[in-house]
C-alpha positions, -999 to 999 in steps of 0.1 A, spaced: -1 1 -1 17 32 -13 12 68 1 4 83 35 -27 72 54 -39 88 88 -61 68 108 -82 84 136 -99 57 158 -98 41 193 -76 14 205 -88 -5 236 -112 23 244 -86 51 240 -84 78 214 -57 70 190 -43 82 157 -19 63 136 3 76 105 10 48 77 38 56 51 38 30 21 21 4 43 44 9 74 35 24 109 54 56 109 39 72 138 15 65 165 -3 87 192 -25 70 221 -42 87 248 -32 78 283 -42 90 319 -9 110 322 -10 148 319 -6 156 283 23 177 271 12 212 263 -13 215 294 -8 246 313 -11 249 351 -12 276 378 12 262 399 27 268 433 64 266 441 69 239 467 105 233 478 140 237 460 163 211 448 194 229 450 218 200 437 197 199 406 190 236 401 153 232 401 120 233 423 93 210 430 58 223 422 23 216 433 -1 211 404 -38 196 403 -23 164 388 6 159 414 40 171 418 59 189 389 95 196 385 109 230 369 145 236 360 164 271 362 142 287 389 166 317 399 147 341 418 116 316 427 107 315 463 87 286 478 50 296 480 51 315 448 25 312 420 36 309 384 22 296 351 40 263 339 35 240 307 40 202 306 69 194 284 69 155 283 57 125 301 72 117 336 89 84 343 70 62 368 72 75 403 87 109 392 73 144 390 57 159 359 85 179 337 74 214 331 87 248 318 77 284 325 81 292 288 48 288 275 37 280 239 3 282 222 7 257 194 -17 250 166 -14 236 129 -3 269 114 7 292 144 27 291 175 21 322 197 52 327 221 43 351 251 75 366 265 93 362 232 83 389 207 88 389 169 70 376 140 88 347 123 82 325 93 94 289 93 131 286 76 117 257 54 96 281 35 121 296 11 99 313 -15 102 350 -9 69 360 -21 52 333 1 73 347 31 61 382 23 25 370 20 25 351 54 43 382 71 13 404 60 -11 380 75 8 379 108 10 417 111 -25 420 103 -36 396 130 -11 402 159 -12 440 155 5 456 183 3 423 206 33 419 228 33 381 221 56 365 195 45 345 166 61 316 147 43 305 115 48 268 108 60 251 76 23 239 72 13 276 61 31 272 27 1 273 3 -24 276 30 -55 298 25 -49 332 40 -84 329 61 -72 294 76 -40 308 86 -54 340 99 -81 323 119 -54 298 135 -34 329 145 -64 346 162 -74 314 181 -38 310 196 -35 347 203 -70 346 221 -60 313 238 -29 331 251 -47 362 263 -73 340 281 -46 319 299 -23 348 309 -52 369 322 -64 341 346 -64 351 381 -67 329 412 -44 319 442 -48 281 441 -32 257 417 -52 248 387 -54 235 351 -57 265 328 -56 247 294 -54 212 282 -27 196 259 -39 182 225 -53 147 224 -42 123 195 -68 133 170 -60 171 174 -24 165 175 -24 145 144 -43 174 125 -18 198 142 15 179 132 9 154 104 3 183 77 15 163 46 -11 153 21 -27 119 33 -59 97 30 -78 106 63 -98 77 77 -123 85 104 -147 58 106 -148 33 136 -129 2 130 -103 19 108 -74 3 124 -85 -32 118 -97 -22 80 -63 -9 70 -41 -34 90 -31 -12 117 -37 -36 143 -12 -60 128 12 -31 127 6 -22 163 15 -57 173 49 -53 154 55 -22 174 48 -40 207 76 -64 197 111 -55 207 125 -70 173 128 -48 142 140 -64 110 166 -43 90 174 -44 52 198 -74 42 185 -98 68 199 -78 98 178 -70 128 179 -50 160 162 -51 194 148 -21 213 146 -30 250 136 -4 276 149 -8 312 144 12 341 175 33 337 178 35 297 166 22 264 191 -5 250 193 -9 214 213 -42 202 221 -44 165 228 -78 148 239 -87 114 220 -119 111 229 -144 84 253 -119 67 289 -129 72 306 -106 50 332 -83 60 309 -52 56 282 -70 75 284 -48 105 287 -15 86 256 -23 65 237 -33 95 245 -3 115 238 22 86 204 3 84 200 10 120 205 46 115 177 49 89 150 31 110 159 39 148 140 71 148 108 55 136 114 25 159 115 49 189 90 71 178 62 42 175 72 29 206 71 60 224 105 57 240 128 85 251 153 93 277 188 79 276 193 55 245 225 32 243 233 16 209 252 -16 210 262 -16 174 275 -45 153 312 -44 148 326 -20 122 358 1 117 364 33 136 368 50 101 330 44 96 317 61 128 315 93 113 294 82 84 273 63 109 267 97 128 259 115 97 234 89 87 216 89 120 216 127 122 201 129 88 173 104 98 166 124 132 162 156 113 127 152 105 118 133 136 92 147 158 110 145 191 142 163 200 172 139 203 209 148 209 237 126 197 258 124 229 286 102 214 309 71 217 317 54 250 348 37 257 333 4 249 322 14 214 286 21 222 268 51 210 246 72 233 216 94 226 194 116 248 160 118 235 130 139 248 102 118 266 75 134 244 55 102 242 43 76 267 56 41 260 29 21 243 38 -9 264 27 12 294 -6 21 277 -16 -11 259 -12 -39 285 
């Protein structure tokens, strides 16, 4: 099955969205009971953690942790936004830099300026979008980023999106109160799919869409730790309490270049393998044997594959044992925790 298909359905009674590209599961979003990234709280500073340079906060959904809290005293009220999912037993990660994000526009309080995505290179299109931005934002003190999806979009749609995000920002920032509260909910899977999966695709919304389009079989594959690679190689993706271990194997290939081929194939599929499984944090790659001279090429291949990934990932580097380490944002909840 060629092309892109977006399935909006439910899995085990949970709202879910799946992106299929050429018959492969490319992305997966499933609702959970945890606070959703993007949720905004009025929080109360609780106690500082000097060794980590942060502060525990009180929110309606439990304790949160905020880094870089210079000048923040216990008992103070502040607005924070959820940035990712917490590990089991840990506080919700939050930031005090709020973003109001939709399909076309991101409104940025405290960061003035009207900006257009760098991926939009056509000067006439950039000028058109700048005019829309100036018309809608006027003398607002908030900043604005117009996303890549704006390219070719109808002016009315872009303007409406900007206005909605600007109004939401004013509403949230204007909230008054002296007790912790939830001021805005993060987007669920269906809205997030509309917001972020903007390339042309067939949209399937009827009930049973996952079963009809083979999504349930692909989901079973995503729940497996084994990921096939080109040339008969394979890798295992195994989350532990401390980190995610990735083990690359050459399979039946015994040629001199087997390790290099398997590792470069791993670089190509690893972002998708982590994305559909909802895995983040510390990632340690136990690669197949290859010459040190090939390491730079592997890093370049992995960096290129991560360029279009939805989650921020840092390439940390090589260990003395020859492992390669990544640090990945916990922007998803592991599907193994949601679908039990």
